[in-house]
N, C-alpha and C positions, 0 to 999 in steps of 0.2 A: 754075645747075643744069646738070648734065651732060645732053647731048642724049639719052643712053641711060637716061632716067629709069625706063622700064619694066624694063630689064635690071637696074638698081640695085635696084628694088623686088623683082624676082623673086629676086635673089641674097639680099637681106636676108630675105625670107620663108623661104627655105630654111634659114636659120640662126635663124629666129624673132627677128629684130632689129627693134625698133621704131625706125624712122628718126627720129621726132620726139624720141626720148629721147637721141639722140647728142650733144646740145649742140654742134652744129657749124653754122656759117653755111651756109645752103642753097646758096650759090654755090660752096662748097668741097666739097659732097657729090658726089664723083665715084666712078667705078667703082674707081679706084686707092685712094681713101680707104676704101671698103667692104672691098676685098680686104685692105688693111693691117689694118683693124680685126678682120677675121675671123682673120687670121694671129696677131694678138696675143692674141685672146680665145678662140679655139676650137681652135687646134692645140696639141697637147701640148708642154710645155716640156722641153727636153733637160736632163738632170741629169748625163749622162756620155757622152763619146765615147771609145771605146777602139779603137785600130787593131787590125785583125786581121792578124797576121803569123805566120810560122813554121808550126808544127804546127796551130795553131788555124785558120789560113787554109786549109791543106790539108783539114782536116776539114770546114770550111764549104763549100769547093768540091765535095767529094765528096757531101755531103748534098744540095746543090742539084742536082747532076747526077743523083743517085739519084732525086730527086723527078721529074725529067723522064723517066727511063728505066725506072723500076721501078713495079710495081703498088703502090697504096696500100692498106694493110690497116687494119682496125679491131680494137680490143681491147675486149672487153666483160667486165665484172666485176660481181658482186653486192656490194652494200654494205648495211649496216644503217642505216636512216633514222629510227630511233626518236627520237634527239635532235633531228634536223632537223625532224621533224614536230611535236615538242613546241614548238620555237622558232617554227615557222610558225603554229601555233595561237595562241600567246600574242602574236605580233607584230601580227597583224591586218592584214597586207599580202599582196600577191600572192606566190605561191610563187617566181615568176621574180625578183621584186625581192629576196627573201631570198637567192636564189642569186647574183644580181648583186653583192650586198654581200659575200657570202662570197668570191666570186672576187676582188673588190677587196682584201679583207683578206689574202687569200693572196698577192696580188701585192706587198704590202708586205714580206712575208717572202722573196719570190723576185723581186727587181727585174729580173733578166735575162729573166724571162718577159714583161716589159713593154718589150721592146726589139725592135729590128729590125736586120738587117744590110743596110747600104747603103754603096756606094762603099768597100768594104774597111774599114768601121768597124762596131762594135757601138754603136748609139745607144740609150741608156736614157732613158725618159721619166718625169716625175714625176706626171703625171695619168693616171688610169685612165678611159679612154673606152671604153665597152663597147657593142657593137652587139647589137641584138635583131632576129632575123628575124621579119618580119610578112607575112602573106599579104594582099595588097591586090587591088583590081580589076585592076591592071595586072600582077600577078604578085608574086613575092617581093621585098621591099625590106628594107633594114637601117638603120633609124634608130639614132642613137647617143646614149646617155646620157653626157654629158660630166662629167668630174671626179667620178666616183662616190666616190672616196676622200675627198672633202671634204664629202659630204652625209650627213645622217642618214637613217634608214630611211623615215620618213614623207615627207620631201621627195622621196626617190627614188621612193616609191610614187606620189605625185602626178605627178611628171614622167613616170614610166613610163606611167601611164594616159593622160596627155595625148598622149605620143608615139604610143602605139598607136592612139588615136582619130584623130589626124592622119594616120597612115600608112594607115589603112583608108579614109580619104576620098580618097586619091590614085587 
């Protein structure tokens, strides 16, 4: 067993990993093993890498510099929520969970919204990992519900409630 057993347990706890369920010889349970397991099971998988070149690169560079140099503004708009409220009442789940599922469904139609620009590439991911801001004793933290796009609404509601409870204990 790795001499940093406490560090391994702490990292596993952050990802809610039960070390006993990993089916690995305890002598092979190292920090490197846990990090590899996390990378394979918790990080989103890339579905596309597209280089940014030409005019697209110029636009990206200007947008990034604009964020650093310009004031950020907000846009507010009124929307009718009758259909949403009817769905909320019939679903029997948290309003936030319903919004999270709607966001995930929207990302399926607009996959570039689930992308990042890194090292002159647009990297698009297949999993929808959505963070929720939670006020805790130590301040604002953002736990993440992973793979929202693969879960039904009741599973999401259970996971959401568990994450919120755990976050408030921090």
